[in-house]
C-alpha positions in Angstrom: -100.9 37.8 -85.7 -102.0 34.8 -83.7 -102.8 31.4 -85.2 -101.5 29.7 -88.3 -100.0 32.0 -90.8 -99.6 35.8 -91.1 -101.2 38.1 -93.6 -99.9 38.0 -97.2 -101.7 40.9 -98.8 -103.8 43.9 -97.7 -106.9 41.8 -98.3 -105.7 39.2 -95.8 -105.2 42.0 -93.2 -108.7 43.4 -93.9 -110.3 40.0 -93.6 -108.3 39.2 -90.4 -109.6 42.4 -88.8 -113.2 41.6 -89.7 -112.9 38.0 -88.4 -111.3 39.2 -85.2 -114.2 41.6 -84.6 -116.9 39.0 -85.2 -115.2 36.1 -83.3 -113.7 38.2 -80.5 -110.1 36.9 -80.9 -107.0 37.3 -83.1 -107.2 35.1 -86.2 -104.4 33.8 -88.5 -105.0 33.4 -92.2 -104.9 29.6 -91.9 -107.1 29.2 -88.9 -110.3 27.4 -90.0 -113.9 28.2 -89.0 -114.2 24.8 -87.5 -111.1 25.2 -85.3 -112.2 28.6 -84.2 -115.6 27.3 -83.2 -117.5 29.8 -85.3 -121.3 29.5 -85.1 -123.7 29.8 -88.0 -124.9 33.3 -86.9 -121.2 34.4 -86.6 -120.5 33.1 -90.1 -123.5 34.9 -91.5 -122.5 38.1 -89.8 -119.0 37.7 -91.0 -120.0 37.3 -94.6 -122.2 40.4 -94.4 -119.3 42.5 -93.1 -117.0 41.1 -95.8 -119.4 42.0 -98.6 -119.7 45.5 -97.2 -116.0 46.0 -96.8 -114.8 44.5 -100.1 -117.8 45.0 -102.5 -117.7 41.3 -103.3 -119.4 38.3 -102.0 -118.6 34.6 -101.9 -120.8 31.7 -101.0 -119.5 29.8 -98.0 -119.3 26.5 -99.9 -116.8 28.1 -102.3 -114.1 28.4 -99.6 -115.2 26.1 -96.8 -113.4 23.7 -96.5 -110.8 24.7 -95.7 -112.8 27.6 -94.2 -109.8 29.9 -93.8 -109.1 33.6 -94.4 -106.6 32.4 -97.0 -109.2 30.5 -98.9 -111.8 33.3 -98.7 -109.3 35.8 -99.9 -108.4 33.6 -102.8 -112.0 33.4 -103.9 -112.7 37.1 -103.5 -109.5 38.1 -105.4 -109.9 35.6 -108.2 -110.9 37.1 -111.5 -111.6 35.5 -114.9 -109.3 35.9 -117.9 -109.7 39.2 -119.7 -108.9 40.4 -123.2 -108.3 43.9 -122.0 -105.1 45.5 -123.2 -104.8 47.6 -120.0 -105.7 46.9 -116.4 -109.0 47.9 -115.0 -109.9 50.7 -112.7 -111.6 50.6 -109.3 -113.6 53.9 -109.3 -115.3 55.3 -106.2 -117.0 58.7 -105.4 -117.1 59.5 -109.1 -119.9 62.0 -108.7 -117.7 64.1 -106.3 -117.0 67.6 -107.3 -113.3 67.6 -106.3 -110.5 66.9 -108.8 -109.8 63.1 -109.0 -107.1 61.3 -107.0 -105.5 58.8 -109.3 -104.0 56.0 -107.1 -101.8 53.0 -108.3 -102.8 50.6 -105.5 -100.0 48.0 -106.1 -101.8 45.0 -104.6 -101.3 42.2 -107.1 -102.5 39.5 -104.7 -105.7 40.9 -103.4 -107.1 43.2 -106.1 -106.8 46.4 -104.1 -110.0 46.0 -102.3 -108.6 48.0 -99.4 -109.3 51.1 -101.7 -113.0 50.8 -100.9 -112.3 51.7 -97.2 -109.8 54.4 -98.3 -112.4 56.0 -100.7 -115.0 56.0 -97.9 -112.6 57.8 -95.5 -111.7 60.4 -98.2 -115.4 61.2 -98.5 -118.0 61.3 -101.2 -116.8 64.6 -102.6 -113.4 63.1 -103.5 -113.3 60.9 -106.6 -110.8 58.0 -106.3 -109.6 56.0 -109.3 -107.5 53.1 -108.2 -105.5 51.7 -111.1 -105.1 47.9 -111.0 -101.6 46.4 -111.4 -100.6 44.6 -114.5 -100.9 40.8 -114.3 -104.4 40.7 -112.8 -107.4 39.4 -114.9 -105.1 38.1 -117.6 -103.5 41.5 -118.4 -99.9 41.0 -119.6 -97.1 42.3 -117.3 -94.9 44.8 -119.1 -91.1 44.4 -118.8 -90.4 47.7 -117.1 -91.7 50.3 -114.7 -91.5 52.8 -117.5 -93.8 50.7 -119.7 -96.2 50.2 -116.9 -96.3 53.9 -116.3 -96.8 54.7 -120.0 -99.7 52.2 -120.1 -101.4 53.7 -117.0 -101.0 57.1 -118.5 -103.4 56.1 -121.3 -106.0 55.2 -118.6 -105.2 58.4 -116.7 -105.9 60.6 -119.7 -109.2 58.8 -120.2 -110.2 59.7 -116.7 -108.7 63.2 -116.7 -107.5 64.6 -120.1 -105.4 67.4 -118.7 -103.8 68.5 -115.4 -103.2 69.5 -112.8 -103.0 65.9 -111.6 -103.1 64.4 -108.1 -101.3 61.0 -108.0 -100.5 58.4 -105.4 -99.3 54.9 -105.0 -98.7 52.1 -102.5 -95.7 49.8 -102.5 -94.7 49.0 -106.2 -97.5 51.3 -107.2 -95.6 54.2 -105.7 -92.7 53.6 -108.2 -95.2 53.6 -111.1 -96.9 56.7 -109.8 -93.5 58.4 -109.5 -92.7 57.5 -113.1 -96.1 58.7 -114.3 -95.5 62.1 -112.5 -92.1 62.4 -114.0 -93.4 61.7 -117.5 -96.3 64.1 -117.1 -94.1 67.0 -116.1 -91.7 66.3 -118.9 -94.7 66.7 -121.3 -95.5 70.1 -119.7 -98.4 68.9 -117.5 -98.7 70.0 -113.9 -98.6 67.5 -111.1 -100.2 69.2 -108.1 -99.6 66.3 -105.7 -97.6 63.0 -105.6 -98.0 60.9 -102.5 -96.1 57.6 -102.1 -97.2 55.2 -99.4 -94.8 52.5 -98.0 -92.7 52.8 -101.2 -88.9 53.1 -101.3 -86.9 54.2 -104.3 -85.1 50.8 -104.3 -82.4 51.3 -107.0 -82.6 55.1 -106.9 -79.3 55.1 -104.9 -77.3 54.4 -108.1 -78.0 57.9 -109.4 -76.7 59.6 -106.2 -72.9 59.0 -105.7 -73.2 60.3 -102.1 -75.4 57.4 -101.2 -73.9 53.9 -101.2 -75.2 51.9 -104.2 -76.8 48.6 -103.2 -75.3 45.6 -105.0 -77.4 43.2 -107.0 -77.0 40.5 -104.3 -78.2 42.9 -101.6 -81.3 43.7 -103.7 -82.0 40.1 -104.3 -81.8 39.3 -100.6 -84.1 42.2 -99.9 -86.7 41.0 -102.4 -86.5 37.5 -101.0 -87.2 38.8 -97.6 -90.2 40.7 -99.0 -91.3 37.5 -100.7 -91.2 35.7 -97.4 -93.1 38.6 -95.8 -95.9 38.6 -98.3 -96.4 35.0 -99.6 -95.4 31.5 -98.8 -94.9 29.7 -102.1 -95.0 26.2 -100.4 -98.6 25.2 -99.6 -99.5 23.1 -96.5 -99.9 19.4 -97.5 -103.5 19.5 -96.5 -104.3 22.1 -99.0 -102.4 20.4 -101.8 -104.2 17.1 -101.1 -107.6 18.6 -100.5 -110.3 18.4 -103.1 -112.4 21.4 -102.1 -112.9 24.5 -104.1 -111.4 26.6 -101.4 -108.2 24.5 -101.4 -107.9 24.7 -105.2 -108.5 28.5 -105.0 -105.7 28.8 -102.5 -103.4 26.8 -104.7 -104.3 28.8 -107.8 -103.8 32.1 -105.9 -100.4 31.0 -104.6 -99.1 29.9 -107.9 -100.4 33.0 -109.7 -98.9 35.3 -107.1 -95.5 33.6 -107.2 -95.5 34.2 -111.0 -96.5 37.8 -110.6 -93.9 38.4 -107.8 -91.2 36.9 -110.0 -92.1 39.2 -112.9 -92.4 42.3 -110.7 -89.1 41.5 -108.9 -87.3 41.6 -112.2 -89.0 44.8 -113.2 -88.2 46.5 -109.9 -84.6 45.4 -109.9 -84.1 47.0 -113.3 -85.8 50.3 -112.5 -83.6 53.4 -112.2 -85.7 56.4 -111.4 -84.7 59.5 -113.4 -84.7 62.9 -111.6 -88.1 64.5 -110.9 -88.2 68.2 -110.2 -91.5 68.2 -108.3 -92.1 67.5 -104.6 -93.0 64.1 -103.1 -94.9 63.3 -100.0 -93.8 60.0 -98.5 -96.1 58.3 -96.0 -93.9 55.7 -94.3 -95.3 53.1 -91.9 -93.6 53.1 -88.5 -93.7 49.3 -88.3 -92.1 48.5 -91.7 -89.0 46.6 -90.9 -87.6 45.7 -94.3 -86.0 48.6 -96.2 -83.0 49.3 -98.4 -82.4 52.8 -97.1 -82.3 52.3 -93.4 -80.4 55.5 -92.7 -82.3 57.7 -95.1 -85.7 58.9 -93.9 -86.7 59.7 -97.5 -86.1 56.0 -98.5 -84.0 57.0 -101.5 -86.4 59.6 -102.9 -84.3 62.5 -101.8 -81.7 61.5 -104.4 -84.2 61.9 -107.3 -87.0 64.3 -106.2 -87.0 68.0 -106.0 -88.1 67.8 -102.3 -89.4 65.1 -100.1 -91.7 65.5 -97.1 -91.8 62.4 -94.9 -94.7 61.6 -92.6 -94.8 58.5 -90.4 -98.1 56.7 -90.2 -99.2 53.8 -88.0 -98.9 50.2 -89.0 -96.6 48.1 -91.2 -96.4 47.6 -95.0 -99.8 46.0 -95.2 -101.7 47.2 -92.2 -101.0 50.9 -92.9 -103.7 50.8 -95.7 -106.1 48.5 -93.9 -106.1 48.4 -90.1 -104.7 52.0 -90.0 -106.4 53.3 -93.1 -107.9 56.2 -91.1 -104.5 57.7 -90.4 -103.4 57.4 -94.1 -106.7 58.9 -95.3 -106.3 61.8 -92.9 -102.9 62.6 -94.3 -104.2 62.2 -97.9 -107.2 64.5 -97.2 -104.9 67.2 -95.8 -102.6 67.0 -98.9 -105.6 66.9 -101.3 -107.1 69.9 -99.6 -103.9 71.9 -100.2 -103.2 70.7 -103.7 
């Protein structure tokens, strides 16, 4: 990524792609409209494309200055406090005749807006219900993956009272989807499909003596690298000192994400997946560099799942569901067709 700052969420990647298309050059998330020389017609075209891609709109004065992707993403992803006990659902293609695909999108910094493009690629006949992570819109963050899964199962049963179920998840959402599938099968329900995207089993190695168990220090170093990949906690001085709405939105977003990341890191470090007798499809991005299970193509899932089919997809941890969403959607369609 050229310019100042790399992407920190799937929403950042999506916006960077749109800006690059309109402006005709690579754009960093902290490159400003002024520095890029964007014209008024280009800004208008940009906002039209953003509204179509994300389903949300933002007035230019809300994020300019600083006039950056970072500021726009902060405004688009920002939600007001909510009294809901459980996270919300992003539902698309709900009139489709096919069984629903329940997807834990895992994006606790951008609101999972990439799921709009995913739903479009899956087609109108395929209902998609993207479950929001805990911690967005004021929803409390449970203290374990198991509790998150149990909470999401209440929502799942409201969408689809009985199986067979088709489940999926990206990143941390994959862990939650795995736990949901495990609990459903333990209750006698059938899980017809479980697809995990860019999701490693993290601490699953401790249940398989043949696989070296990662130490706590190794795990902490891993999550620190992931933190550095996805968010910079320290804001540029210009944003801290600025008095614009956009700068304040960036500061709020960064602080909120740091809190959520800290909570999720503790939850993920404590998670030990129990065995699951069903099969898992793992879609692993070719460009993902940070991983705990470098020598295991199943990324730890082979130690706890009945069978694991691994398929490599284009992109890295964030761009596989944004820039390269077509490839992921094609794999999902093929699996959903056969489920």
